[in-house]
Residue, then its C-alpha position, 0 to 999 in steps of 0.5 A: x037502355x030504356x027511354x022511360x028510365x029517369x037518371x042524373x050523373x054526378x061525381x062518381x055515381x049515377x042514380x037511376x029509376x026504372x018506371x016501375x021501380x020504388x028505389x033509385x039505382x046508383x050506379x058507381x065504378x065501371x057502371x058509370x063508365x059504361x052508362x054513356x056508353x049504353x045510353x048510345x046503344x054501343x057494341x059490346x067491344x065499344x063496352x069492353x073497351x070502355x072497362x079497360x080504359x076505365x082501369x079494368x084489366x083486358x082480361x076481366x073486362x068481359x066479366x065486368x060488362x056481364x056484371x053490370x049489364x045483369x045489375x042494370x037488367x035486374x034494376x030494370x033500367x035495360x031491357x025490353x019490358x016493363 
């Protein structure tokens, strides 16, 4: 997680703003379940476990984690550069 991201947790949603973004990103569903672990720098195994605990079938958890990480990277919320 980038340290310069502004975010707020609401019921069922995380709102986040990357420093270079003009729009707030709404994170819902599996993304909410993974958000706290992403903040802590969790391992992939932990993220997949979070997805399963949130109701994702075990066989789909790796794909869900990939989707969430991809979407957050595209939004500029995770990654190393501006």
